[in-house]
DSSP file (Angstrom, degrees, kcal/mol; ACC not computed):
  #  RESIDUE AA STRUCTURE BP1 BP2  ACC     N-H-->O    O-->H-N    N-H-->O    O-->H-N    TCO  KAPPA ALPHA  PHI   PSI    X-CA   Y-CA   Z-CA
    1    1 A M     >        0   0    0      0, 0.0     4,-2.3     0, 0.0     5,-0.1   0.000 360.0 360.0 360.0 -43.3   45.9   16.8  -12.6
    2    2 A K  H  >  +     0   0    0      1,-0.2     4,-1.9     2,-0.2     5,-0.1   0.872 360.0  52.0 -66.7 -35.1   46.9   13.7  -10.6
    3    3 A N  H  > S+     0   0    0      2,-0.2     4,-2.4     1,-0.2    -1,-0.2   0.912 108.9  51.6 -65.0 -42.0   45.6   15.2   -7.3
    4    4 A S  H  > S+     0   0    0      2,-0.2     4,-2.4     1,-0.2     5,-0.2   0.902 109.9  48.8 -59.3 -44.6   42.3   16.0   -9.0
    5    5 A L  H  X S+     0   0    0     -4,-2.3     4,-2.1     1,-0.2    -1,-0.2   0.886 112.4  47.8 -64.6 -38.5   42.0   12.4  -10.3
    6    6 A K  H  X S+     0   0    0     -4,-1.9     4,-2.3     2,-0.2    -2,-0.2   0.865 110.9  52.0 -66.3 -36.2   42.8   11.1   -6.8
    7    7 A F  H  X S+     0   0    0     -4,-2.4     4,-2.5     2,-0.2    -2,-0.2   0.903 112.7  43.7 -69.3 -42.7   40.3   13.4   -5.3
    8    8 A F  H  X S+     0   0    0     -4,-2.4     4,-2.5     2,-0.2    -2,-0.2   0.878 113.3  52.6 -69.1 -37.6   37.4   12.3   -7.7
    9    9 A A  H  X S+     0   0    0     -4,-2.1     4,-2.2    -5,-0.2     5,-0.2   0.961 112.4  44.1 -62.1 -48.7   38.3    8.6   -7.3
   10   10 A C  H  X S+     0   0    0     -4,-2.3     4,-3.0     1,-0.2    -2,-0.2   0.917 113.2  52.0 -56.5 -46.3   38.2    9.0   -3.5
   11   11 A L  H  X S+     0   0    0     -4,-2.5     4,-2.3     1,-0.2    -1,-0.2   0.894 110.3  49.1 -62.5 -37.6   34.9   11.0   -3.8
   12   12 A A  H  X S+     0   0    0     -4,-2.5     4,-1.8     2,-0.2    -1,-0.2   0.897 111.4  47.6 -71.0 -35.0   33.4    8.2   -5.9
   13   13 A I  H  X S+     0   0    0     -4,-2.2     4,-1.8     2,-0.2     5,-0.2   0.923 112.9  49.4 -66.4 -46.3   34.4    5.5   -3.5
   14   14 A A  H  X S+     0   0    0     -4,-3.0     4,-2.5     1,-0.2     5,-0.2   0.900 111.4  49.3 -63.7 -37.6   33.0    7.4   -0.6
   15   15 A A  H  X S+     0   0    0     -4,-2.3     4,-1.7     1,-0.2    -1,-0.2   0.881 109.5  51.9 -66.6 -39.1   29.7    8.1   -2.4
   16   16 A S  H  < S+     0   0    0     -4,-1.8    -1,-0.2     1,-0.2    -2,-0.2   0.804 115.0  41.5 -73.5 -25.9   29.3    4.4   -3.3
   17   17 A V  H  X S+     0   0    0     -4,-1.8     4,-0.5     1,-0.1    -2,-0.2   0.878 120.1  41.5 -85.7 -37.8   29.8    3.3    0.2
   18   18 A A  H  X S+     0   0    0     -4,-2.5     4,-2.3    -5,-0.2     5,-0.2   0.668  98.4  79.0 -79.5 -16.5   27.7    6.0    1.9
   19   19 A G  H  X S+     0   0    0     -4,-1.7     4,-2.8     1,-0.2     5,-0.2   0.951  93.0  45.6 -57.8 -58.6   25.0    5.8   -0.7
   20   20 A P  H  > S+     0   0    0      0, 0.0     4,-1.7     0, 0.0    -1,-0.2   0.846 113.3  51.5 -53.2 -39.2   23.2    2.7    0.6
   21   21 A V  H  X S+     0   0    0     -4,-0.5     4,-1.5     2,-0.2    -2,-0.2   0.935 112.3  44.1 -65.8 -45.9   23.4    4.0    4.2
   22   22 A V  H  < S+     0   0    0     -4,-2.3    -1,-0.2     1,-0.2    -3,-0.2   0.879 113.3  52.7 -67.5 -39.3   21.8    7.4    3.3
   23   23 A A  H  < S+     0   0    0     -4,-2.8    -1,-0.2    -5,-0.2    -2,-0.2   0.834 104.2  55.6 -68.5 -32.2   19.2    5.6    1.2
   24   24 A A  H  < S+     0   0    0     -4,-1.7     3,-0.3    -5,-0.2    -1,-0.2   0.901  86.2 161.8 -70.1 -38.3   18.1    3.3    3.9
   25   25 A G     <  -     0   0    0     -4,-1.5     2,-0.6    -5,-0.2    -2,-0.1   0.093  54.1 -63.1  55.3-168.8   17.4    6.2    6.2
   26   26 A D        -     0   0    0     -4,-0.1     2,-0.5     0, 0.0    -1,-0.2  -0.846  51.4-160.1-119.2  94.3   15.3    6.0    9.3
   27   27 A H        -     0   0    0     -2,-0.6    -2,-0.0    -3,-0.3    -3,-0.0  -0.638   8.3-153.8 -73.5 126.1   11.7    5.1    8.2
   28   28 A S  S    S+     0   0    0     -2,-0.5     2,-0.3     1,-0.0    -1,-0.2   0.665  78.5  31.7 -72.0 -17.8    9.4    6.0   10.9
   29   29 A H        -     0   0    0     -3,-0.0     2,-0.3     2,-0.0    35,-0.0  -0.953  69.3-149.4-138.3 155.9    6.9    3.4    9.8
   30   30 A D        -     0   0    0     -2,-0.3    34,-0.1     2,-0.1    -2,-0.0  -0.737  22.5-123.1-118.7 175.0    7.1    0.0    8.2
   31   31 A H        +     0   0    0     -2,-0.3     8,-0.3     8,-0.1    10,-0.0  -0.269  56.5 139.8-115.8  43.0    4.8   -1.8    5.8
   32   32 A V        -     0   0    0      6,-0.1     2,-0.2     1,-0.0    -2,-0.1  -0.757  57.4-115.3 -87.9 127.3    4.2   -5.0    7.9
   33   33 A P        -     0   0    0      0, 0.0    -2,-0.1     0, 0.0    -1,-0.0  -0.409  29.5-176.9 -64.8 136.4    0.6   -6.1    7.7
   34   34 A T  S    S+     0   0    0     -2,-0.2    -2,-0.0     1,-0.1    -3,-0.0   0.569  81.6  44.3-104.2 -15.1   -1.1   -6.0   11.2
   35   35 A N  S    S-     0   0    0     24,-0.1    -1,-0.1    14,-0.0     3,-0.1   0.220 119.0 -95.2-115.7   6.1   -4.4   -7.5   10.1
   36   36 A G  S    S+     0   0    0      1,-0.2     2,-0.1    14,-0.0    -2,-0.0   0.694  89.5 111.4  84.9  17.7   -3.3  -10.4    7.9
   37   37 A G  S    S-     0   0    0     13,-0.1     2,-0.4    91,-0.0    13,-0.3  -0.173  74.3 -86.6-112.6-156.4   -3.6   -8.5    4.6
   38   38 A I  E     -A   49   0A   0     11,-2.3    11,-2.9    -2,-0.1     2,-0.5  -0.954  37.0-139.6-116.0 129.3   -1.4   -7.1    2.0
   39   39 A V  E     -A   48   0A   0     -2,-0.4     2,-0.4    -8,-0.3     9,-0.2  -0.809  20.2-179.4-100.1 130.4    0.1   -3.5    2.5
   40   40 A V  E     -A   47   0A   0      7,-3.0     7,-3.3    -2,-0.5     2,-0.4  -0.990  23.1-135.1-126.0 132.8    0.2   -1.0   -0.5
   41   41 A E  E     +A   46   0A   0     -2,-0.4     2,-0.2     5,-0.2     5,-0.2  -0.747  35.2 166.7 -85.4 132.4    1.6    2.5   -0.2
   42   42 A T  E >   -A   45   0A   0      3,-1.7     3,-0.6    -2,-0.4    82,-0.1  -0.798  52.1 -99.2-134.1 175.2   -0.6    5.1   -1.8
   43   43 A K  T 3  S+     0   0    0     -2,-0.2     3,-0.1     1,-0.2    79,-0.0   0.656 122.8  55.4 -71.0 -16.2   -0.9    8.9   -1.8
   44   44 A A  T 3  S-     0   0    0      1,-0.4     2,-0.3    79,-0.1    -1,-0.2   0.570 125.4 -88.0 -89.7 -12.6   -3.7    8.7    0.7
   45   45 A G  E <   -A   42   0A   0     -3,-0.6    -3,-1.7    15,-0.1     2,-0.5  -0.864  66.5 -33.1 137.0-171.9   -1.6    6.7    3.0
   46   46 A D  E     -AB  41  61A   0     15,-2.7    15,-2.6    -2,-0.3     2,-0.5  -0.757  54.3-159.3 -86.0 131.5   -0.8    2.9    3.6
   47   47 A L  E     -AB  40  60A   0     -7,-3.3    -7,-3.0    -2,-0.5     2,-0.8  -0.932   8.0-162.1-110.4 125.5   -3.6    0.6    2.8
   48   48 A E  E     -AB  39  59A   0     11,-2.6    11,-2.3    -2,-0.5     2,-0.6  -0.929  15.3-159.3-107.5 117.7   -3.7   -2.9    4.2
   49   49 A I  E     -AB  38  58A   0    -11,-2.9   -11,-2.3    -2,-0.8     2,-0.6  -0.858   5.8-164.8 -99.6 116.6   -6.1   -4.9    2.0
   50   50 A V  E     - B   0  57A   0      7,-3.2     7,-2.7    -2,-0.6     2,-0.6  -0.936   9.0-173.5-109.2 113.4   -7.6   -8.0    3.6
   51   51 A A  E     + B   0  56A   0     -2,-0.6     5,-0.2     5,-0.2    -2,-0.0  -0.910  14.7 153.5-109.8 108.9   -9.2  -10.3    1.0
   52   52 A K  E >   - B   0  55A   0      3,-3.1     3,-1.1    -2,-0.6    50,-0.1  -0.902  55.7-102.8-131.5 161.3  -11.2  -13.3    2.0
   53   53 A P  T 3  S+     0   0    0      0, 0.0    49,-2.9     0, 0.0     3,-0.1   0.765 122.1  26.2 -60.2 -19.7  -14.1  -15.3    0.4
   54   54 A D  T 3  S+     0   0    0      1,-0.2    46,-1.6    47,-0.2     2,-0.3   0.405 124.3  44.3-120.1   8.3  -16.6  -13.7    2.7
   55   55 A L  E <   -BC  52  99A   0     -3,-1.1    -3,-3.1    44,-0.2     2,-0.4  -0.974  48.0-171.2-158.1 132.8  -15.0  -10.4    3.6
   56   56 A L  E     +BC  51  98A   0     42,-2.9    42,-2.2    -2,-0.3     2,-0.4  -0.992  21.7 173.0-126.7 127.8  -13.0   -7.5    2.1
   57   57 A Q  E     -BC  50  97A   0     -7,-2.7    -7,-3.2    -2,-0.4     2,-0.4  -0.982  19.4-162.3-133.0 145.0  -11.4   -4.9    4.4
   58   58 A I  E     -BC  49  96A   0     38,-2.1    38,-2.4    -2,-0.4     2,-0.5  -0.981   4.7-164.1-126.6 120.4   -9.2   -2.0    4.0
   59   59 A F  E     -B   48   0A   0    -11,-2.3   -11,-2.6    -2,-0.4     2,-0.5  -0.894  12.2-156.5 -99.0 121.1   -7.3   -0.5    6.9
   60   60 A V  E     +B   47   0A   0     -2,-0.5     7,-2.1    34,-0.4     2,-0.3  -0.852  18.4 166.3-106.2 129.1   -5.9    3.0    6.2
   61   61 A S  E     -BD  46  66A   0    -15,-2.6   -15,-2.7    -2,-0.5     2,-0.4  -0.952  25.8-149.9-136.9 159.1   -2.9    4.4    8.2
   62   62 A D  E >  S- D   0  65A   0      3,-2.6     3,-1.8    -2,-0.3   -17,-0.1  -0.969  87.9 -20.0-132.4 115.3   -0.6    7.4    7.7
   63   63 A H  T 3  S-     0   0    0     -2,-0.4    -1,-0.1     1,-0.3   -18,-0.0   0.877 131.3 -49.6  47.9  47.0    2.9    6.8    9.1
   64   64 A G  T 3  S+     0   0    0      1,-0.2    -1,-0.3   -34,-0.1    -4,-0.0   0.371 116.3 111.2  80.8  -3.9    1.5    4.0   11.2
   65   65 A K  E <  S-D   62   0A   0     -3,-1.8    -3,-2.6     1,-0.1    -1,-0.2  -0.865  74.6-106.8-106.0 136.2   -1.4    6.0   12.7
   66   66 A P  E     -D   61   0A   0      0, 0.0     2,-0.3     0, 0.0    -5,-0.3  -0.223  33.0-131.6 -59.6 146.4   -5.0    5.2   11.7
   67   67 A V        -     0   0    0     -7,-2.1     2,-0.3    27,-0.2    -7,-0.2  -0.737  24.7-102.4 -97.8 152.3   -6.7    7.7    9.4
   68   68 A Q        -     0   0    0     -2,-0.3    26,-0.1     1,-0.1    -1,-0.0  -0.555  33.1-170.5 -69.8 129.7  -10.2    9.1   10.0
   69   69 A L    >   +     0   0    0     -2,-0.3     3,-2.3    24,-0.3     2,-0.2   0.302  35.3 132.0-108.0   7.7  -12.7    7.3    7.8
   70   70 A D  T 3  S+     0   0    0      1,-0.3    47,-0.4    47,-0.1     3,-0.1  -0.486  86.2   8.7 -60.3 124.0  -15.8    9.4    8.2
   71   71 A G  T 3  S+     0   0    0      1,-0.3    -1,-0.3    -2,-0.2     2,-0.2   0.483 101.3 132.3  82.3   5.3  -17.2   10.0    4.7
   72   72 A A    <   +     0   0    0     -3,-2.3    -1,-0.3    44,-0.1     2,-0.3  -0.527  30.2 178.0 -90.3 156.2  -14.7    7.7    3.2
   73   73 A K  E     -F  115   0B   0     42,-2.4    42,-3.0    -2,-0.2     2,-0.3  -0.967   7.6-165.6-149.8 158.4  -15.6    4.9    0.5
   74   74 A A  E     -FG 114  89B   0     15,-1.8    15,-3.7    -2,-0.3     2,-0.4  -0.992   8.0-155.9-145.1 146.2  -13.7    2.4   -1.5
   75   75 A N  E     -FG 113  88B   0     38,-2.0    38,-2.7    -2,-0.3     2,-0.4  -0.973  11.8-163.3-118.3 139.6  -14.4    0.1   -4.5
   76   76 A V  E     -FG 112  87B   0     11,-2.4    11,-2.5    -2,-0.4     2,-0.5  -0.987   4.4-161.7-123.3 133.9  -12.5   -3.0   -5.0
   77   77 A T  E     -FG 111  86B   0     34,-2.6    34,-2.4    -2,-0.4     2,-0.4  -0.969  10.1-158.8-113.3 126.0  -12.4   -5.0   -8.4
   78   78 A L  E     -FG 110  85B   0      7,-3.7     7,-2.1    -2,-0.5     2,-0.5  -0.899   3.8-161.0-106.5 137.2  -11.3   -8.5   -8.1
   79   79 A L  E     +FG 109  84B   0     30,-3.1    30,-2.3    -2,-0.4     2,-0.5  -0.959  16.3 173.9-125.7 118.8   -9.9  -10.3  -11.1
   80   80 A N  E >  S- G   0  83B   0      3,-2.9     3,-2.5    -2,-0.5     2,-0.1  -0.929  70.9 -62.1-124.8  99.4   -9.6  -14.1  -11.5
   81   81 A G  T 3  S-     0   0    0     -2,-0.5    28,-0.1     1,-0.3     0, 0.0  -0.431 120.0 -16.2  54.3-123.6   -8.4  -14.7  -15.1
   82   82 A A  T 3  S+     0   0    0     -2,-0.1     2,-0.3    -3,-0.1    -1,-0.3   0.525 118.9  99.5 -84.0  -8.8  -11.1  -13.3  -17.4
   83   83 A E  E <   -G   80   0B   0     -3,-2.5    -3,-2.9     2,-0.0     2,-0.4  -0.625  52.5-172.8 -89.5 137.2  -13.7  -13.2  -14.5
   84   84 A K  E     +G   79   0B   0     -2,-0.3     2,-0.3    -5,-0.2    -5,-0.2  -0.988   7.7 176.9-132.1 137.8  -14.2   -9.8  -12.8
   85   85 A S  E     -G   78   0B   0     -7,-2.1    -7,-3.7    -2,-0.4     2,-0.3  -0.996  11.4-154.7-143.0 142.6  -16.2   -8.9   -9.7
   86   86 A E  E     -G   77   0B   0     -2,-0.3     2,-0.3    -9,-0.2    -9,-0.2  -0.877   9.4-177.6-124.9 150.2  -16.7   -5.6   -7.9
   87   87 A A  E     -G   76   0B   0    -11,-2.5   -11,-2.4    -2,-0.3     2,-0.4  -0.998  19.7-137.1-142.8 140.9  -17.6   -4.6   -4.3
   88   88 A Q  E     -G   75   0B   0     -2,-0.3     2,-0.4   -13,-0.2   -13,-0.2  -0.845  19.0-154.1-101.8 141.4  -18.1   -1.3   -2.5
   89   89 A L  E     -G   74   0B   0    -15,-3.7   -15,-1.8    -2,-0.4     9,-0.2  -0.918   9.8-167.8-114.5 137.0  -16.6   -0.9    0.9
   90   90 A L  E     -E   97   0A   0      7,-1.8     7,-2.7    -2,-0.4   -17,-0.1  -0.860  35.7 -80.0-120.7 156.0  -18.0    1.4    3.6
   91   91 A P  E     +E   96   0A   0      0, 0.0     5,-0.3     0, 0.0     2,-0.1  -0.249  44.7 170.0 -54.7 135.0  -16.6    2.6    6.9
   92   92 A A        -     0   0    0      3,-3.4     2,-0.6     1,-0.0     3,-0.2  -0.572  63.2 -63.1-146.8  82.6  -17.0    0.2    9.8
   93   93 A G  S    S-     0   0    0      1,-0.2   -24,-0.3    -2,-0.1    -1,-0.0  -0.724 120.8  -3.3  78.7-116.1  -15.0    1.4   12.8
   94   94 A N  S    S+     0   0    0     -2,-0.6   -34,-0.4    -3,-0.1     2,-0.3   0.184 132.4  39.1 -96.5  14.0  -11.3    1.6   12.0
   95   95 A K  S    S-     0   0    0     -3,-0.2    -3,-3.4   -36,-0.2     2,-0.4  -0.915  79.2-107.3-150.5 170.8  -11.6    0.2    8.6
   96   96 A L  E     -CE  58  91A   0    -38,-2.4   -38,-2.1    -2,-0.3     2,-0.3  -0.897  46.9-178.4-102.6 140.9  -13.6    0.0    5.3
   97   97 A E  E     -CE  57  90A   0     -7,-2.7    -7,-1.8    -2,-0.4     2,-0.3  -0.994  27.6-174.4-147.8 146.7  -15.6   -3.3    4.8
   98   98 A A  E     -C   56   0A   0    -42,-2.2   -42,-2.9    -2,-0.3     2,-0.4  -0.985  14.3-158.3-134.5 135.3  -17.8   -5.3    2.7
   99   99 A K  E     +C   55   0A   0     -2,-0.3     2,-0.3   -44,-0.2   -44,-0.2  -0.877  43.7  83.4-108.7 143.6  -19.3   -8.7    3.6
  100  100 A G  S    S-     0   0    0    -46,-1.6     2,-0.5    -2,-0.4    -2,-0.0  -0.981  83.1 -44.5 165.3-150.2  -20.6  -11.1    1.1
  101  101 A S        +     0   0    0     -2,-0.3     2,-0.4   -47,-0.0   -47,-0.2  -0.960  57.0 175.0-119.1 119.3  -19.4  -13.9   -1.2
  102  102 A F        -     0   0    0    -49,-2.9     2,-1.3    -2,-0.5   -47,-0.1  -0.931  35.6-124.3-126.6 139.3  -16.1  -13.0   -3.1
  103  103 A K        +     0   0    0     -2,-0.4     2,-0.4   -25,-0.1   -18,-0.1  -0.733  49.3 159.7 -89.7  99.0  -14.0  -15.2   -5.4
  104  104 A V        +     0   0    0     -2,-1.3     2,-0.3     4,-0.0    -2,-0.1  -0.986   1.2 140.5-124.8 127.3  -10.6  -14.9   -3.6
  105  105 A A    >   -     0   0    0     -2,-0.4     3,-2.2   -53,-0.1    23,-0.3  -0.919  62.1 -61.0-153.5 171.8   -7.9  -17.4   -4.0
  106  106 A K  T 3  S+     0   0    0     -2,-0.3    23,-0.2     1,-0.3     3,-0.1  -0.398 126.1  26.6 -58.3 131.2   -4.1  -17.4   -4.3
  107  107 A G  T 3  S+     0   0    0     21,-3.0    -1,-0.3     1,-0.3     2,-0.1   0.167  83.5 142.7  99.2 -21.0   -3.3  -15.4   -7.5
  108  108 A T    <   -     0   0    0     -3,-2.2    20,-2.7   -28,-0.1    -1,-0.3  -0.350  38.9-150.3 -52.4 125.8   -6.4  -13.2   -7.4
  109  109 A K  E     -FH  79 127B   0    -30,-2.3   -30,-3.1    18,-0.2     2,-0.3  -0.719  16.4-174.8 -97.1 153.2   -5.6   -9.7   -8.5
  110  110 A G  E     -FH  78 126B   0     16,-2.7    16,-2.6    -2,-0.3     2,-0.4  -0.996  24.2-154.5-151.7 156.2   -7.3   -6.7   -7.3
  111  111 A I  E     -FH  77 125B   0    -34,-2.4   -34,-2.6    -2,-0.3     2,-0.4  -0.997  16.3-166.9-128.1 131.0   -7.6   -2.9   -7.7
  112  112 A A  E     -FH  76 124B   0     12,-2.7    12,-2.6    -2,-0.4     2,-0.5  -0.957   3.0-164.5-119.9 136.0   -8.8   -0.9   -4.8
  113  113 A V  E     -FH  75 123B   0    -38,-2.7   -38,-2.0    -2,-0.4     2,-0.4  -0.978  11.8-168.4-123.7 114.5   -9.9    2.8   -5.3
  114  114 A L  E     -FH  74 122B   0      8,-3.4     8,-2.6    -2,-0.5     2,-0.5  -0.893   9.2-169.4-110.4 135.1  -10.1    4.6   -2.0
  115  115 A T  E     -F   73   0B   0    -42,-3.0   -42,-2.4    -2,-0.4     2,-0.3  -0.982   6.4-162.8-125.5 117.3  -11.7    8.1   -1.6
  116  116 A L    >   -     0   0    0     -2,-0.5     3,-2.9     4,-0.4   -44,-0.1  -0.751  44.7 -79.4 -94.1 146.2  -11.2    9.9    1.7
  117  117 A A  T 3  S+     0   0    0    -47,-0.4   -45,-0.1    -2,-0.3    -1,-0.1  -0.191 115.9   1.2 -47.7 120.2  -13.6   12.8    2.5
  118  118 A G  T 3  S+     0   0    0      1,-0.2    -1,-0.3   -47,-0.2   -46,-0.0   0.494 113.5 102.8  82.3   1.5  -12.4   15.9    0.7
  119  119 A K  S <  S-     0   0    0     -3,-2.9    -1,-0.2     1,-0.0     3,-0.1  -0.870  75.3-101.8-122.6 154.9   -9.5   14.1   -1.0
  120  120 A P        -     0   0    0      0, 0.0    -4,-0.4     0, 0.0    -6,-0.1  -0.315  52.6 -85.5 -69.7 156.9   -8.8   12.8   -4.5
  121  121 A P        -     0   0    0      0, 0.0     2,-0.4     0, 0.0    -6,-0.2  -0.195  38.9-153.0 -54.7 151.6   -9.1    9.1   -5.1
  122  122 A A  E     -H  114   0B   0     -8,-2.6    -8,-3.4    -3,-0.1     2,-0.4  -0.994   6.9-149.6-130.6 137.1   -6.1    6.9   -4.5
  123  123 A T  E     -H  113   0B   0     -2,-0.4     2,-0.4   -10,-0.2   -10,-0.2  -0.855  11.9-175.0-115.2 138.9   -5.6    3.6   -6.3
  124  124 A A  E     -H  112   0B   0    -12,-2.6   -12,-2.7    -2,-0.4     2,-0.4  -0.997  10.3-155.4-135.2 128.7   -3.8    0.5   -5.1
  125  125 A R  E     +H  111   0B   0     -2,-0.4     2,-0.3   -14,-0.2   -14,-0.2  -0.865  23.9 168.5-101.1 134.3   -3.1   -2.6   -7.0
  126  126 A F  E     -H  110   0B   0    -16,-2.6   -16,-2.7    -2,-0.4     2,-0.3  -0.945  25.9-149.9-145.8 164.8   -2.6   -6.0   -5.2
  127  127 A E  E     -H  109   0B   0     -2,-0.3     2,-0.3   -18,-0.2   -18,-0.2  -0.988  26.1-121.4-142.3 131.4   -2.4   -9.7   -5.6
  128  128 A V              0   0    0    -20,-2.7   -21,-3.0    -2,-0.3   -20,-0.0  -0.503 360.0 360.0 -80.6 133.0   -3.4  -12.3   -3.1
  129  129 A K              0   0    0     -2,-0.3    -1,-0.2   -23,-0.2   -23,-0.2   0.399 360.0 360.0 -96.6 360.0   -0.5  -14.6   -2.1
């Protein structure tokens, strides 16, 4: 009985020490913005959302590699308190983009819905910092 108790105690200590190491793992990609935006992980890939008063952009990548955007579309809803505005983004090279006048400031919240060709929509929530 004493040996079993010692065994389980040692096992618990080993698991608590090794747990964080295993959990950290080796991530082959990081979530650092490369275009000055906010990175959100979705089932469609990583979205980097750039929200400026005159421009909305979404860069899509999968494990750090750009995703093909032919046939893709996105809708972004911006929320400023009770005020709500929407924009449709279309492919523009390696990103989806909308140009215009957008109410974007620190604290603006947003919801982006991205649809890649032949895939179900993916949703990303973000807040401008």
